[in-house]
N, C-alpha and C positions, 0 to 999 in steps of 0.2 A: 235525941239522935245518937243513934251508936252504929255498930256494925251488923247488929242482929238480923238486921232485913235481909243484908247482903248474904251473911251466912245461910240464914234460912232460903234464899232463893236459890242456893247450889242445887238443892235438890230436885227444883223445879226441872233443872235441866236433865235430869233422871227419867223425867216423865216426856220430855218434847223426842218423838222418835223421826229418824231422818228417812227420806223419800216417802213422804204421808200419800196415800191414795193407791198405793200398789201393793200387791202381794208379794209377800215374803217370807222366806223360811226362817231368818233370822233376823229379829229387830237389832237397830242401832240406836240408841239415845245420844243427845248431844253430849251430854256427860262423857260417855264413854268416847264418843269422837275427838272430843277435846283433849283426852287423857292419850290417846293413840297418835294425836297429830303431834303431841309435845315430844311421845318417844320418837315418832320417825324423825321430827326437826331435830332433835340430838343428835341422832344417826347421821343426818345427812350434813348437820354444822361438824361433826368428828371430820368428815371426809375433806369437807371444805379447809378447814383448819390444817389436815394433814397435807393438804395442797398447796399450802402457804398463805391462804387468805385468812384475815383477821375477823374472828367472829365476837361478836358482842354479846356474850350469853346470856345476861340479864334481859337484854331486849327480846332476844330468840324466845327465852322461856316465857318472857311475860305474852309476848305476841300470840305464841302456838297454843297456850291455855287459856287466854281469855279469847281468842279470835272469833267463837260463836257464843260468847256470852248473852249478846243482846238478842239473841234469838229467843229468849225469855220473855220477852216484851212481844213479839209478833210471830212467833211460832217458826218454824222451819216450813216454807213455802216452797211449794213445788217450782223446780230449776224451770220448766217450759213457762210456767206461770210468771216466776220472776223475773226473767228476762224477756218477756213478750214484746215490749217496747221499752226502748231508753227511759220514757217519760214517767213509764211505770215503775221501772228499776229505781229510777231517780226520788219517786214520790215514797216508795216503800224504803228507803235509805234514810231520806228526811225524816219520815215518823220514827224510825228506828233511833236516829241519832237525836232527835228530840226527846223522845222517852227516855234515853241513856242520860240525857243532859239533866234531865228533871229528878230522876232517880238519884245521881249524884248529890245535884244540890239538896234534894231532902232527906236522904237517908244515909250517906257519909259522912262521917265529921269532918269538919273544914280542914284539918291538918292533913288528912288522908286523899283530899278532892284531887289535886293535882295528879296524884300517883295515878289513882282510877280514872280520871280522864285520860292519862295517856295509856292505860292498859286497856280499855274498852272503848280505843277508838280503832277506825279501821288498820290494822294491821300490816296488808299485802301492798307495799311501797315499793320503792327501786333502791331501797337498802338490800345489803345481802342477806339480811335476816327476814326483810319483807319476801325477798325471791324464795329464800329457803320455805316460807310458812304458804305461800302460794303453792310450792311443788307438793310440801309435805301434806296439806290438805287434799288436793288431787290423789295424791298416792293412797290415802287412806280409802279414798271415795272408789278408787280403781279396784282395791282390794275388797270392799263391801259388794261392788258389783261383780266380781270375780266369784266371789263365794256363792252369790245367788246362780250364777252360770254353772257354777262346777254341780250344784245341788239339782241341777235341771230345771231350774225355775222357767217357766213357758213364756213370763213377762218379755216383749221385746224393749222394755226401756232398758233394762239391765246391761244388753249389749249397746245401746246406744251411750249410757253412761260410763261405759268401759271407754268406748271410742273418746268420748268427749274428755275424759279424765286423760287419758294417755297423749292427746292432739296437746292440750295445756303441758303437760310436764315436757314433751317434746318441743316446747316453744322455749323452754330455758336450757336446752341442749350443752349450752357453750358452759354451765357450770359442770364442775368438778364433779358435785354430787350427784347432778341429773345423769351425766355420761356413765358415771359409776351404776348407777340403778340401772339403766338401759343395757349395759355390757354386764353385770354381775347378777342383778337381781330379777330383773323381768323374765329372762331365760328359764330360771329356775322354777317361776311361776307358770310358765308356758309349758314346761316337762312335768307339770303334775296331769296325773289323769282325770280325764271328764268325756263326757260325751260329745261337747263341740270342741274339742283341742285344735283340730286343724282349722277350723274356722277361724277359731281365737289367733292362733298362730298367724294364718294370711292377713287377718285386720291389723295385727300389730307390726307384721312386717312393711304392710302399706304404709301405716303411719307413720313409722319412724322413718322408710325411705323418702 
């Protein structure tokens, strides 16, 4: 037993693409998404710290870097399918947890099992770091969908993904980092020139309001 299988498995995340089954101009792998979420979480953490909130940086980096690692076991399932029913969502989560636990038990050396059990567990919780992860995850998804809309992708699903992402971000609007994003970052995104610019501005204003 050693860390070989874990290190080898990191390459698997480069071959799992997000939003499967839909036409896209630019593909995004789970590995790329995890890196971007960690970078976004770092930025949001800076804002929270500047606002006087204490950030557990170790926890934040671990949560953001590892939050989708378990997708190597079952892949990235379409969001409409994944959330079709609460029972299905629970079943998928249970399968993922079981495969993760078996992987840690069989492939991770005993002295590191506690650390990887923590790192590969659900990171979106009620801690500040868990909330930052929830927001960072949706910000990256919002940018992925915006990129397709900006390129003129005819698939309606990307407008729906944009809406769902922004709605989730707005749910955390009491956070200093979310307030900053909505006031200072989102307006710059919407000022980009693209065909559906006015439509996306109306959608964004309605959701934020």
